[in-house]
Each structure stands twice: as structure tokens, then as C-alpha cells.
PDB file of all heavy atoms in Angstrom:
ATOM      1  N   MET A   1      12.560   6.412  15.836  1.00  0.00           N
ATOM      2  CA  MET A   1      12.636   6.326  14.394  1.00  0.00           C
ATOM      3  C   MET A   1      11.608   7.296  13.801  1.00  0.00           C
ATOM      4  O   MET A   1      10.895   7.967  14.494  1.00  0.00           O
ATOM      5  CB  MET A   1      12.356   4.896  13.934  1.00  0.00           C
ATOM      6  CG  MET A   1      13.267   3.837  14.524  1.00  0.00           C
ATOM      7  SD  MET A   1      15.002   4.159  14.301  1.00  0.00           S
ATOM      8  CE  MET A   1      15.407   3.144  12.948  1.00  0.00           C
ATOM      9  N   GLY A   2      11.520   7.323  12.518  1.00  0.00           N
ATOM     10  CA  GLY A   2      10.584   8.212  11.837  1.00  0.00           C
ATOM     11  C   GLY A   2       9.374   7.465  11.325  1.00  0.00           C
ATOM     12  O   GLY A   2       9.260   6.250  11.457  1.00  0.00           O
ATOM     13  N   GLU A   3       8.479   8.221  10.754  1.00  0.00           N
ATOM     14  CA  GLU A   3       7.293   7.634  10.151  1.00  0.00           C
ATOM     15  C   GLU A   3       7.683   6.897   8.868  1.00  0.00           C
ATOM     16  O   GLU A   3       8.554   7.350   8.125  1.00  0.00           O
ATOM     17  CB  GLU A   3       6.276   8.722   9.824  1.00  0.00           C
ATOM     18  CG  GLU A   3       5.701   9.402  11.044  1.00  0.00           C
ATOM     19  CD  GLU A   3       4.785   8.489  11.829  1.00  0.00           C
ATOM     20  OE1 GLU A   3       4.078   7.661  11.225  1.00  0.00           O
ATOM     21  OE2 GLU A   3       4.798   8.598  13.065  1.00  0.00           O
ATOM     22  N   LEU A   4       7.041   5.791   8.598  1.00  0.00           N
ATOM     23  CA  LEU A   4       7.370   4.994   7.418  1.00  0.00           C
ATOM     24  C   LEU A   4       6.892   5.639   6.118  1.00  0.00           C
ATOM     25  O   LEU A   4       7.475   5.422   5.069  1.00  0.00           O
ATOM     26  CB  LEU A   4       6.773   3.594   7.549  1.00  0.00           C
ATOM     27  CG  LEU A   4       7.330   2.751   8.690  1.00  0.00           C
ATOM     28  CD1 LEU A   4       6.592   1.426   8.787  1.00  0.00           C
ATOM     29  CD2 LEU A   4       8.813   2.518   8.515  1.00  0.00           C
ATOM     30  N   LYS A   5       5.841   6.420   6.175  1.00  0.00           N
ATOM     31  CA  LYS A   5       5.247   7.005   4.971  1.00  0.00           C
ATOM     32  C   LYS A   5       5.663   8.455   4.743  1.00  0.00           C
ATOM     33  O   LYS A   5       5.061   9.147   3.941  1.00  0.00           O
ATOM     34  CB  LYS A   5       3.724   6.941   5.059  1.00  0.00           C
ATOM     35  CG  LYS A   5       3.168   5.553   4.967  1.00  0.00           C
ATOM     36  CD  LYS A   5       3.324   5.059   3.560  1.00  0.00           C
ATOM     37  CE  LYS A   5       2.417   3.889   3.290  1.00  0.00           C
ATOM     38  NZ  LYS A   5       2.437   3.542   1.889  1.00  0.00           N
ATOM     39  N   ILE A   6       6.687   8.947   5.427  1.00  0.00           N
ATOM     40  CA  ILE A   6       7.064  10.355   5.333  1.00  0.00           C
ATOM     41  C   ILE A   6       7.471  10.745   3.916  1.00  0.00           C
ATOM     42  O   ILE A   6       7.143  11.833   3.446  1.00  0.00           O
ATOM     43  CB  ILE A   6       8.149  10.720   6.371  1.00  0.00           C
ATOM     44  CG1 ILE A   6       8.268  12.233   6.505  1.00  0.00           C
ATOM     45  CG2 ILE A   6       9.482  10.116   6.014  1.00  0.00           C
ATOM     46  CD1 ILE A   6       7.114  12.876   7.174  1.00  0.00           C
ATOM     47  N   VAL A   7       8.151   9.877   3.193  1.00  0.00           N
ATOM     48  CA  VAL A   7       8.547  10.187   1.815  1.00  0.00           C
ATOM     49  C   VAL A   7       7.304  10.280   0.930  1.00  0.00           C
ATOM     50  O   VAL A   7       7.165  11.218   0.130  1.00  0.00           O
ATOM     51  CB  VAL A   7       9.542   9.145   1.267  1.00  0.00           C
ATOM     52  CG1 VAL A   7       9.816   9.385  -0.205  1.00  0.00           C
ATOM     53  CG2 VAL A   7      10.825   9.174   2.064  1.00  0.00           C
ATOM     54  N   ASP A   8       6.377   9.338   1.081  1.00  0.00           N
ATOM     55  CA  ASP A   8       5.141   9.357   0.292  1.00  0.00           C
ATOM     56  C   ASP A   8       4.343  10.633   0.541  1.00  0.00           C
ATOM     57  O   ASP A   8       3.815  11.234  -0.391  1.00  0.00           O
ATOM     58  CB  ASP A   8       4.274   8.142   0.616  1.00  0.00           C
ATOM     59  CG  ASP A   8       4.917   6.834   0.201  1.00  0.00           C
ATOM     60  OD1 ASP A   8       5.740   6.853  -0.735  1.00  0.00           O
ATOM     61  OD2 ASP A   8       4.598   5.809   0.818  1.00  0.00           O
ATOM     62  N   VAL A   9       4.260  11.044   1.784  1.00  0.00           N
ATOM     63  CA  VAL A   9       3.534  12.262   2.138  1.00  0.00           C
ATOM     64  C   VAL A   9       4.202  13.482   1.519  1.00  0.00           C
ATOM     65  O   VAL A   9       3.535  14.350   0.951  1.00  0.00           O
ATOM     66  CB  VAL A   9       3.433  12.410   3.677  1.00  0.00           C
ATOM     67  CG1 VAL A   9       2.897  13.773   4.064  1.00  0.00           C
ATOM     68  CG2 VAL A   9       2.551  11.312   4.254  1.00  0.00           C
ATOM     69  N   ASN A  10       5.512  13.543   1.591  1.00  0.00           N
ATOM     70  CA  ASN A  10       6.221  14.686   1.019  1.00  0.00           C
ATOM     71  C   ASN A  10       6.119  14.723  -0.508  1.00  0.00           C
ATOM     72  O   ASN A  10       5.964  15.793  -1.091  1.00  0.00           O
ATOM     73  CB  ASN A  10       7.680  14.704   1.463  1.00  0.00           C
ATOM     74  CG  ASN A  10       7.811  15.180   2.888  1.00  0.00           C
ATOM     75  OD1 ASN A  10       7.185  16.160   3.279  1.00  0.00           O
ATOM     76  ND2 ASN A  10       8.620  14.502   3.671  1.00  0.00           N
ATOM     77  N   ILE A  11       6.179  13.590  -1.163  1.00  0.00           N
ATOM     78  CA  ILE A  11       6.004  13.536  -2.616  1.00  0.00           C
ATOM     79  C   ILE A  11       4.601  14.008  -2.990  1.00  0.00           C
ATOM     80  O   ILE A  11       4.413  14.764  -3.942  1.00  0.00           O
ATOM     81  CB  ILE A  11       6.278  12.117  -3.169  1.00  0.00           C
ATOM     82  CG1 ILE A  11       7.755  11.764  -3.021  1.00  0.00           C
ATOM     83  CG2 ILE A  11       5.807  11.975  -4.596  1.00  0.00           C
ATOM     84  CD1 ILE A  11       8.701  12.593  -3.862  1.00  0.00           C
ATOM     85  N   SER A  12       3.616  13.582  -2.222  1.00  0.00           N
ATOM     86  CA  SER A  12       2.242  14.019  -2.459  1.00  0.00           C
ATOM     87  C   SER A  12       2.116  15.536  -2.329  1.00  0.00           C
ATOM     88  O   SER A  12       1.458  16.187  -3.149  1.00  0.00           O
ATOM     89  CB  SER A  12       1.309  13.320  -1.467  1.00  0.00           C
ATOM     90  OG  SER A  12       0.007  13.800  -1.598  1.00  0.00           O
ATOM     91  N   ARG A  13       2.749  16.110  -1.334  1.00  0.00           N
ATOM     92  CA  ARG A  13       2.713  17.565  -1.147  1.00  0.00           C
ATOM     93  C   ARG A  13       3.416  18.300  -2.280  1.00  0.00           C
ATOM     94  O   ARG A  13       2.952  19.339  -2.736  1.00  0.00           O
ATOM     95  CB  ARG A  13       3.335  17.934   0.194  1.00  0.00           C
ATOM     96  CG  ARG A  13       2.464  17.533   1.348  1.00  0.00           C
ATOM     97  CD  ARG A  13       3.102  17.871   2.659  1.00  0.00           C
ATOM     98  NE  ARG A  13       2.231  17.471   3.748  1.00  0.00           N
ATOM     99  CZ  ARG A  13       2.622  17.325   4.985  1.00  0.00           C
ATOM    100  NH1 ARG A  13       3.875  17.548   5.329  1.00  0.00           N
ATOM    101  NH2 ARG A  13       1.765  16.960   5.919  1.00  0.00           N
ATOM    102  N   ILE A  14       4.528  17.759  -2.752  1.00  0.00           N
ATOM    103  CA  ILE A  14       5.235  18.365  -3.888  1.00  0.00           C
ATOM    104  C   ILE A  14       4.349  18.322  -5.129  1.00  0.00           C
ATOM    105  O   ILE A  14       4.239  19.312  -5.864  1.00  0.00           O
ATOM    106  CB  ILE A  14       6.580  17.657  -4.147  1.00  0.00           C
ATOM    107  CG1 ILE A  14       7.544  17.940  -2.996  1.00  0.00           C
ATOM    108  CG2 ILE A  14       7.174  18.089  -5.485  1.00  0.00           C
ATOM    109  CD1 ILE A  14       8.802  17.094  -3.016  1.00  0.00           C
ATOM    110  N   ARG A  15       3.689  17.193  -5.368  1.00  0.00           N
ATOM    111  CA  ARG A  15       2.801  17.075  -6.528  1.00  0.00           C
ATOM    112  C   ARG A  15       1.670  18.093  -6.454  1.00  0.00           C
ATOM    113  O   ARG A  15       1.277  18.665  -7.469  1.00  0.00           O
ATOM    114  CB  ARG A  15       2.239  15.659  -6.613  1.00  0.00           C
ATOM    115  CG  ARG A  15       3.242  14.671  -7.144  1.00  0.00           C
ATOM    116  CD  ARG A  15       2.657  13.277  -7.231  1.00  0.00           C
ATOM    117  NE  ARG A  15       3.576  12.389  -7.939  1.00  0.00           N
ATOM    118  CZ  ARG A  15       3.658  11.102  -7.720  1.00  0.00           C
ATOM    119  NH1 ARG A  15       2.871  10.530  -6.833  1.00  0.00           N
ATOM    120  NH2 ARG A  15       4.514  10.368  -8.395  1.00  0.00           N
ATOM    121  N   GLN A  16       1.126  18.310  -5.263  1.00  0.00           N
ATOM    122  CA  GLN A  16       0.062  19.304  -5.096  1.00  0.00           C
ATOM    123  C   GLN A  16       0.577  20.701  -5.417  1.00  0.00           C
ATOM    124  O   GLN A  16      -0.099  21.490  -6.069  1.00  0.00           O
ATOM    125  CB  GLN A  16      -0.487  19.274  -3.678  1.00  0.00           C
ATOM    126  CG  GLN A  16      -1.322  18.067  -3.375  1.00  0.00           C
ATOM    127  CD  GLN A  16      -1.739  17.993  -1.914  1.00  0.00           C
ATOM    128  OE1 GLN A  16      -1.312  18.803  -1.100  1.00  0.00           O
ATOM    129  NE2 GLN A  16      -2.568  17.023  -1.589  1.00  0.00           N
ATOM    130  N   LYS A  17       1.786  21.019  -4.977  1.00  0.00           N
ATOM    131  CA  LYS A  17       2.349  22.354  -5.188  1.00  0.00           C
ATOM    132  C   LYS A  17       2.648  22.638  -6.654  1.00  0.00           C
ATOM    133  O   LYS A  17       2.549  23.778  -7.090  1.00  0.00           O
ATOM    134  CB  LYS A  17       3.604  22.543  -4.348  1.00  0.00           C
ATOM    135  CG  LYS A  17       3.286  22.679  -2.881  1.00  0.00           C
ATOM    136  CD  LYS A  17       4.512  22.938  -2.063  1.00  0.00           C
ATOM    137  CE  LYS A  17       4.088  23.023  -0.609  1.00  0.00           C
ATOM    138  NZ  LYS A  17       4.966  23.839   0.176  1.00  0.00           N
ATOM    139  N   ILE A  18       3.027  21.622  -7.409  1.00  0.00           N
ATOM    140  CA  ILE A  18       3.318  21.852  -8.822  1.00  0.00           C
ATOM    141  C   ILE A  18       2.078  21.625  -9.685  1.00  0.00           C
ATOM    142  O   ILE A  18       2.153  21.703 -10.907  1.00  0.00           O
ATOM    143  CB  ILE A  18       4.503  20.999  -9.326  1.00  0.00           C
ATOM    144  CG1 ILE A  18       4.214  19.503  -9.210  1.00  0.00           C
ATOM    145  CG2 ILE A  18       5.780  21.380  -8.607  1.00  0.00           C
ATOM    146  CD1 ILE A  18       5.304  18.624  -9.809  1.00  0.00           C
ATOM    147  N   GLY A  19       0.940  21.359  -9.045  1.00  0.00           N
ATOM    148  CA  GLY A  19      -0.321  21.215  -9.765  1.00  0.00           C
ATOM    149  C   GLY A  19      -0.431  19.941 -10.561  1.00  0.00           C
ATOM    150  O   GLY A  19      -1.032  19.909 -11.621  1.00  0.00           O
ATOM    151  N   GLN A  20       0.144  18.884 -10.056  1.00  0.00           N
ATOM    152  CA  GLN A  20       0.138  17.608 -10.760  1.00  0.00           C
ATOM    153  C   GLN A  20      -0.903  16.673 -10.179  1.00  0.00           C
ATOM    154  O   GLN A  20      -0.998  16.527  -8.973  1.00  0.00           O
ATOM    155  CB  GLN A  20       1.517  16.968 -10.651  1.00  0.00           C
ATOM    156  CG  GLN A  20       1.620  15.616 -11.311  1.00  0.00           C
ATOM    157  CD  GLN A  20       3.032  15.102 -11.292  1.00  0.00           C
ATOM    158  OE1 GLN A  20       3.878  15.648 -11.955  1.00  0.00           O
ATOM    159  NE2 GLN A  20       3.290  14.088 -10.516  1.00  0.00           N
ATOM    160  N   ASP A  21      -1.667  16.043 -11.040  1.00  0.00           N
ATOM    161  CA  ASP A  21      -2.645  15.044 -10.620  1.00  0.00           C
ATOM    162  C   ASP A  21      -1.912  13.745 -10.300  1.00  0.00           C
ATOM    163  O   ASP A  21      -1.150  13.239 -11.129  1.00  0.00           O
ATOM    164  CB  ASP A  21      -3.655  14.820 -11.739  1.00  0.00           C
ATOM    165  CG  ASP A  21      -4.727  13.811 -11.382  1.00  0.00           C
ATOM    166  OD1 ASP A  21      -4.925  13.542 -10.186  1.00  0.00           O
ATOM    167  OD2 ASP A  21      -5.371  13.308 -12.308  1.00  0.00           O
ATOM    168  N   ALA A  22      -2.143  13.202  -9.122  1.00  0.00           N
ATOM    169  CA  ALA A  22      -1.438  11.990  -8.687  1.00  0.00           C
ATOM    170  C   ALA A  22      -1.795  10.760  -9.519  1.00  0.00           C
ATOM    171  O   ALA A  22      -1.020   9.816  -9.606  1.00  0.00           O
ATOM    172  CB  ALA A  22      -1.725  11.717  -7.215  1.00  0.00           C
ATOM    173  N   THR A  23      -2.964  10.778 -10.178  1.00  0.00           N
ATOM    174  CA  THR A  23      -3.366   9.608 -10.966  1.00  0.00           C
ATOM    175  C   THR A  23      -2.710   9.577 -12.337  1.00  0.00           C
ATOM    176  O   THR A  23      -2.665   8.532 -12.967  1.00  0.00           O
ATOM    177  CB  THR A  23      -4.897   9.564 -11.129  1.00  0.00           C
ATOM    178  OG1 THR A  23      -5.323  10.752 -11.803  1.00  0.00           O
ATOM    179  CG2 THR A  23      -5.583   9.444  -9.786  1.00  0.00           C
ATOM    180  N   GLY A  24      -2.201  10.712 -12.809  1.00  0.00           N
ATOM    181  CA  GLY A  24      -1.531  10.762 -14.111  1.00  0.00           C
ATOM    182  C   GLY A  24      -0.320  11.669 -14.035  1.00  0.00           C
ATOM    183  O   GLY A  24      -0.335  12.763 -14.575  1.00  0.00           O
ATOM    184  N   PRO A  25       0.724  11.239 -13.326  1.00  0.00           N
ATOM    185  CA  PRO A  25       1.879  12.109 -13.110  1.00  0.00           C
ATOM    186  C   PRO A  25       2.563  12.524 -14.401  1.00  0.00           C
ATOM    187  O   PRO A  25       2.777  11.705 -15.293  1.00  0.00           O
ATOM    188  CB  PRO A  25       2.817  11.282 -12.237  1.00  0.00           C
ATOM    189  CG  PRO A  25       2.369   9.884 -12.358  1.00  0.00           C
ATOM    190  CD  PRO A  25       0.933   9.915 -12.747  1.00  0.00           C
ATOM    191  N   GLN A  26       2.841  13.819 -14.502  1.00  0.00           N
ATOM    192  CA  GLN A  26       3.495  14.387 -15.667  1.00  0.00           C
ATOM    193  C   GLN A  26       4.975  14.610 -15.414  1.00  0.00           C
ATOM    194  O   GLN A  26       5.793  14.366 -16.289  1.00  0.00           O
ATOM    195  CB  GLN A  26       2.863  15.746 -15.967  1.00  0.00           C
ATOM    196  CG  GLN A  26       2.293  15.871 -17.316  1.00  0.00           C
ATOM    197  CD  GLN A  26       1.678  17.249 -17.469  1.00  0.00           C
ATOM    198  OE1 GLN A  26       1.239  17.867 -16.518  1.00  0.00           O
ATOM    199  NE2 GLN A  26       1.648  17.732 -18.676  1.00  0.00           N
ATOM    200  N   TYR A  27       5.305  15.107 -14.245  1.00  0.00           N
ATOM    201  CA  TYR A  27       6.680  15.491 -13.939  1.00  0.00           C
ATOM    202  C   TYR A  27       7.355  14.553 -12.945  1.00  0.00           C
ATOM    203  O   TYR A  27       8.458  14.104 -13.159  1.00  0.00           O
ATOM    204  CB  TYR A  27       6.720  16.910 -13.374  1.00  0.00           C
ATOM    205  CG  TYR A  27       6.071  17.913 -14.278  1.00  0.00           C
ATOM    206  CD1 TYR A  27       4.863  18.499 -13.948  1.00  0.00           C
ATOM    207  CD2 TYR A  27       6.674  18.257 -15.480  1.00  0.00           C
ATOM    208  CE1 TYR A  27       4.272  19.419 -14.784  1.00  0.00           C
ATOM    209  CE2 TYR A  27       6.083  19.178 -16.332  1.00  0.00           C
ATOM    210  CZ  TYR A  27       4.876  19.761 -15.977  1.00  0.00           C
ATOM    211  OH  TYR A  27       4.284  20.657 -16.802  1.00  0.00           O
ATOM    212  N   LEU A  28       6.671  14.270 -11.862  1.00  0.00           N
ATOM    213  CA  LEU A  28       7.239  13.464 -10.793  1.00  0.00           C
ATOM    214  C   LEU A  28       6.611  12.076 -10.848  1.00  0.00           C
ATOM    215  O   LEU A  28       5.458  11.878 -10.493  1.00  0.00           O
ATOM    216  CB  LEU A  28       6.968  14.131  -9.442  1.00  0.00           C
ATOM    217  CG  LEU A  28       7.754  13.642  -8.255  1.00  0.00           C
ATOM    218  CD1 LEU A  28       9.250  13.690  -8.533  1.00  0.00           C
ATOM    219  CD2 LEU A  28       7.442  14.486  -7.046  1.00  0.00           C
ATOM    220  N   GLU A  29       7.381  11.125 -11.324  1.00  0.00           N
ATOM    221  CA  GLU A  29       6.864   9.778 -11.564  1.00  0.00           C
ATOM    222  C   GLU A  29       7.415   8.791 -10.536  1.00  0.00           C
ATOM    223  O   GLU A  29       8.587   8.836 -10.193  1.00  0.00           O
ATOM    224  CB  GLU A  29       7.289   9.341 -12.963  1.00  0.00           C
ATOM    225  CG  GLU A  29       6.801   7.992 -13.370  1.00  0.00           C
ATOM    226  CD  GLU A  29       7.264   7.622 -14.768  1.00  0.00           C
ATOM    227  OE1 GLU A  29       7.496   8.528 -15.584  1.00  0.00           O
ATOM    228  OE2 GLU A  29       7.405   6.419 -15.020  1.00  0.00           O
ATOM    229  N   THR A  30       6.552   7.899 -10.065  1.00  0.00           N
ATOM    230  CA  THR A  30       6.970   6.852  -9.146  1.00  0.00           C
ATOM    231  C   THR A  30       7.513   5.674  -9.945  1.00  0.00           C
ATOM    232  O   THR A  30       6.856   5.181 -10.861  1.00  0.00           O
ATOM    233  CB  THR A  30       5.781   6.369  -8.293  1.00  0.00           C
ATOM    234  OG1 THR A  30       5.232   7.485  -7.599  1.00  0.00           O
ATOM    235  CG2 THR A  30       6.223   5.311  -7.296  1.00  0.00           C
ATOM    236  N   VAL A  31       8.702   5.235  -9.599  1.00  0.00           N
ATOM    237  CA  VAL A  31       9.308   4.054 -10.219  1.00  0.00           C
ATOM    238  C   VAL A  31       9.344   2.995  -9.123  1.00  0.00           C
ATOM    239  O   VAL A  31      10.193   3.029  -8.236  1.00  0.00           O
ATOM    240  CB  VAL A  31      10.729   4.354 -10.753  1.00  0.00           C
ATOM    241  CG1 VAL A  31      11.323   3.115 -11.391  1.00  0.00           C
ATOM    242  CG2 VAL A  31      10.713   5.524 -11.712  1.00  0.00           C
ATOM    243  N   TRP A  32       8.390   2.068  -9.168  1.00  0.00           N
ATOM    244  CA  TRP A  32       8.245   1.078  -8.112  1.00  0.00           C
ATOM    245  C   TRP A  32       9.513   0.244  -7.949  1.00  0.00           C
ATOM    246  O   TRP A  32      10.105  -0.205  -8.915  1.00  0.00           O
ATOM    247  CB  TRP A  32       7.050   0.161  -8.385  1.00  0.00           C
ATOM    248  CG  TRP A  32       5.772   0.939  -8.336  1.00  0.00           C
ATOM    249  CD1 TRP A  32       5.009   1.312  -9.393  1.00  0.00           C
ATOM    250  CD2 TRP A  32       5.150   1.495  -7.180  1.00  0.00           C
ATOM    251  NE1 TRP A  32       3.946   2.058  -8.971  1.00  0.00           N
ATOM    252  CE2 TRP A  32       3.994   2.185  -7.616  1.00  0.00           C
ATOM    253  CE3 TRP A  32       5.435   1.483  -5.820  1.00  0.00           C
ATOM    254  CZ2 TRP A  32       3.139   2.842  -6.735  1.00  0.00           C
ATOM    255  CZ3 TRP A  32       4.583   2.136  -4.958  1.00  0.00           C
ATOM    256  CH2 TRP A  32       3.457   2.800  -5.403  1.00  0.00           C
ATOM    257  N   GLY A  33       9.929   0.083  -6.709  1.00  0.00           N
ATOM    258  CA  GLY A  33      11.116  -0.693  -6.400  1.00  0.00           C
ATOM    259  C   GLY A  33      12.406   0.098  -6.522  1.00  0.00           C
ATOM    260  O   GLY A  33      13.480  -0.398  -6.230  1.00  0.00           O
ATOM    261  N   PHE A  34      12.304   1.356  -6.969  1.00  0.00           N
ATOM    262  CA  PHE A  34      13.498   2.180  -7.141  1.00  0.00           C
ATOM    263  C   PHE A  34      13.371   3.510  -6.407  1.00  0.00           C
ATOM    264  O   PHE A  34      14.201   3.858  -5.596  1.00  0.00           O
ATOM    265  CB  PHE A  34      13.758   2.412  -8.634  1.00  0.00           C
ATOM    266  CG  PHE A  34      14.966   3.261  -8.905  1.00  0.00           C
ATOM    267  CD1 PHE A  34      16.234   2.752  -8.709  1.00  0.00           C
ATOM    268  CD2 PHE A  34      14.828   4.566  -9.329  1.00  0.00           C
ATOM    269  CE1 PHE A  34      17.351   3.538  -8.933  1.00  0.00           C
ATOM    270  CE2 PHE A  34      15.931   5.354  -9.566  1.00  0.00           C
ATOM    271  CZ  PHE A  34      17.191   4.843  -9.366  1.00  0.00           C
ATOM    272  N   GLY A  35      12.335   4.273  -6.726  1.00  0.00           N
ATOM    273  CA  GLY A  35      12.164   5.589  -6.105  1.00  0.00           C
ATOM    274  C   GLY A  35      11.309   6.491  -6.971  1.00  0.00           C
ATOM    275  O   GLY A  35      10.252   6.094  -7.431  1.00  0.00           O
ATOM    276  N   TYR A  36      11.803   7.698  -7.219  1.00  0.00           N
ATOM    277  CA  TYR A  36      11.047   8.686  -7.975  1.00  0.00           C
ATOM    278  C   TYR A  36      11.908   9.234  -9.096  1.00  0.00           C
ATOM    279  O   TYR A  36      13.125   9.259  -9.010  1.00  0.00           O
ATOM    280  CB  TYR A  36      10.587   9.819  -7.052  1.00  0.00           C
ATOM    281  CG  TYR A  36       9.641   9.313  -5.993  1.00  0.00           C
ATOM    282  CD1 TYR A  36      10.110   8.905  -4.753  1.00  0.00           C
ATOM    283  CD2 TYR A  36       8.285   9.182  -6.258  1.00  0.00           C
ATOM    284  CE1 TYR A  36       9.250   8.409  -3.793  1.00  0.00           C
ATOM    285  CE2 TYR A  36       7.420   8.685  -5.300  1.00  0.00           C
ATOM    286  CZ  TYR A  36       7.905   8.302  -4.079  1.00  0.00           C
ATOM    287  OH  TYR A  36       7.061   7.803  -3.142  1.00  0.00           O
ATOM    288  N   LEU A  37      11.242   9.679 -10.160  1.00  0.00           N
ATOM    289  CA  LEU A  37      11.931  10.165 -11.341  1.00  0.00           C
ATOM    290  C   LEU A  37      11.300  11.491 -11.744  1.00  0.00           C
ATOM    291  O   LEU A  37      10.078  11.605 -11.844  1.00  0.00           O
ATOM    292  CB  LEU A  37      11.775   9.151 -12.480  1.00  0.00           C
ATOM    293  CG  LEU A  37      12.396   9.477 -13.816  1.00  0.00           C
ATOM    294  CD1 LEU A  37      13.924   9.550 -13.672  1.00  0.00           C
ATOM    295  CD2 LEU A  37      12.026   8.422 -14.832  1.00  0.00           C
ATOM    296  N   TRP A  38      12.135  12.509 -11.960  1.00  0.00           N
ATOM    297  CA  TRP A  38      11.672  13.806 -12.427  1.00  0.00           C
ATOM    298  C   TRP A  38      11.763  13.811 -13.950  1.00  0.00           C
ATOM    299  O   TRP A  38      12.846  13.686 -14.511  1.00  0.00           O
ATOM    300  CB  TRP A  38      12.518  14.934 -11.829  1.00  0.00           C
ATOM    301  CG  TRP A  38      12.046  16.281 -12.259  1.00  0.00           C
ATOM    302  CD1 TRP A  38      12.542  17.030 -13.283  1.00  0.00           C
ATOM    303  CD2 TRP A  38      10.974  17.034 -11.702  1.00  0.00           C
ATOM    304  NE1 TRP A  38      11.855  18.203 -13.375  1.00  0.00           N
ATOM    305  CE2 TRP A  38      10.872  18.237 -12.421  1.00  0.00           C
ATOM    306  CE3 TRP A  38      10.080  16.798 -10.656  1.00  0.00           C
ATOM    307  CZ2 TRP A  38       9.933  19.203 -12.119  1.00  0.00           C
ATOM    308  CZ3 TRP A  38       9.136  17.767 -10.363  1.00  0.00           C
ATOM    309  CH2 TRP A  38       9.080  18.948 -11.093  1.00  0.00           C
ATOM    310  N   ARG A  39      10.635  13.936 -14.611  1.00  0.00           N
ATOM    311  CA  ARG A  39      10.583  13.943 -16.067  1.00  0.00           C
ATOM    312  C   ARG A  39      10.586  15.389 -16.563  1.00  0.00           C
ATOM    313  O   ARG A  39       9.802  16.196 -16.112  1.00  0.00           O
ATOM    314  CB  ARG A  39       9.310  13.267 -16.563  1.00  0.00           C
ATOM    315  CG  ARG A  39       9.289  11.806 -16.263  1.00  0.00           C
ATOM    316  CD  ARG A  39       9.143  11.049 -17.553  1.00  0.00           C
ATOM    317  NE  ARG A  39       9.112   9.630 -17.271  1.00  0.00           N
ATOM    318  CZ  ARG A  39       9.940   8.793 -17.859  1.00  0.00           C
ATOM    319  NH1 ARG A  39      10.792   9.211 -18.736  1.00  0.00           N
ATOM    320  NH2 ARG A  39       9.875   7.519 -17.562  1.00  0.00           N
ATOM    321  N   VAL A  40      11.442  15.676 -17.515  1.00  0.00           N
ATOM    322  CA  VAL A  40      11.507  17.003 -18.121  1.00  0.00           C
ATOM    323  C   VAL A  40      10.753  16.962 -19.434  1.00  0.00           C
ATOM    324  O   VAL A  40      11.011  16.099 -20.280  1.00  0.00           O
ATOM    325  CB  VAL A  40      12.980  17.418 -18.351  1.00  0.00           C
ATOM    326  CG1 VAL A  40      13.051  18.768 -19.014  1.00  0.00           C
ATOM    327  CG2 VAL A  40      13.745  17.400 -17.040  1.00  0.00           C
ATOM    328  N   GLN A  41       9.814  17.868 -19.592  1.00  0.00           N
ATOM    329  CA  GLN A  41       9.038  17.953 -20.824  1.00  0.00           C
ATOM    330  C   GLN A  41       9.785  18.820 -21.826  1.00  0.00           C
ATOM    331  O   GLN A  41      10.101  19.966 -21.553  1.00  0.00           O
ATOM    332  CB  GLN A  41       7.663  18.566 -20.537  1.00  0.00           C
ATOM    333  CG  GLN A  41       6.832  17.771 -19.550  1.00  0.00           C
ATOM    334  CD  GLN A  41       6.384  16.444 -20.116  1.00  0.00           C
ATOM    335  OE1 GLN A  41       6.148  16.310 -21.308  1.00  0.00           O
ATOM    336  NE2 GLN A  41       6.284  15.458 -19.260  1.00  0.00           N
ATOM    337  N   HIS A  42      10.078  18.275 -22.998  1.00  0.00           N
ATOM    338  CA  HIS A  42      10.721  19.026 -24.070  1.00  0.00           C
ATOM    339  C   HIS A  42       9.670  19.493 -25.062  1.00  0.00           C
ATOM    340  O   HIS A  42       8.743  18.775 -25.376  1.00  0.00           O
ATOM    341  CB  HIS A  42      11.760  18.168 -24.795  1.00  0.00           C
ATOM    342  CG  HIS A  42      12.903  17.776 -23.916  1.00  0.00           C
ATOM    343  ND1 HIS A  42      13.889  18.662 -23.587  1.00  0.00           N
ATOM    344  CD2 HIS A  42      13.195  16.620 -23.283  1.00  0.00           C
ATOM    345  CE1 HIS A  42      14.763  18.054 -22.796  1.00  0.00           C
ATOM    346  NE2 HIS A  42      14.362  16.802 -22.595  1.00  0.00           N
ATOM    347  N   CYS A  43       9.836  20.688 -25.565  1.00  0.00           N
ATOM    348  CA  CYS A  43       8.892  21.250 -26.546  1.00  0.00           C
ATOM    349  C   CYS A  43       9.091  20.677 -27.912  1.00  0.00           C
ATOM    350  O   CYS A  43      10.027  20.224 -28.347  1.00  0.00           O
ATOM    351  CB  CYS A  43       9.039  22.755 -26.595  1.00  0.00           C
ATOM    352  SG  CYS A  43       8.632  23.508 -25.036  1.00  0.00           S
TER     353      CYS A  43
END
């Protein structure tokens, strides 16, 4: 089988690449019990 935290690790790496602070997500938001949500910022 695979590692249980592989999704969490990959999300963390994506957040680092887009320059997002994990404590105050702007674009990639964790929705507990569901998954992840990509937020689009409108001007």
C-alpha cells in the first residue's frame, strides 16, 4: 500500500511552490471531511 500522509505532503509542497503560508491559506484551502478547495481571487 502507500503512505497514509502522501496527499498531505503533496498539498504542502504545492503550497510552498505557489508561495502560500500554510497557516493562512489564500488559494488552496483544506475542507475538513471533504478534501481541498482551490479558491480563485477576483479583482
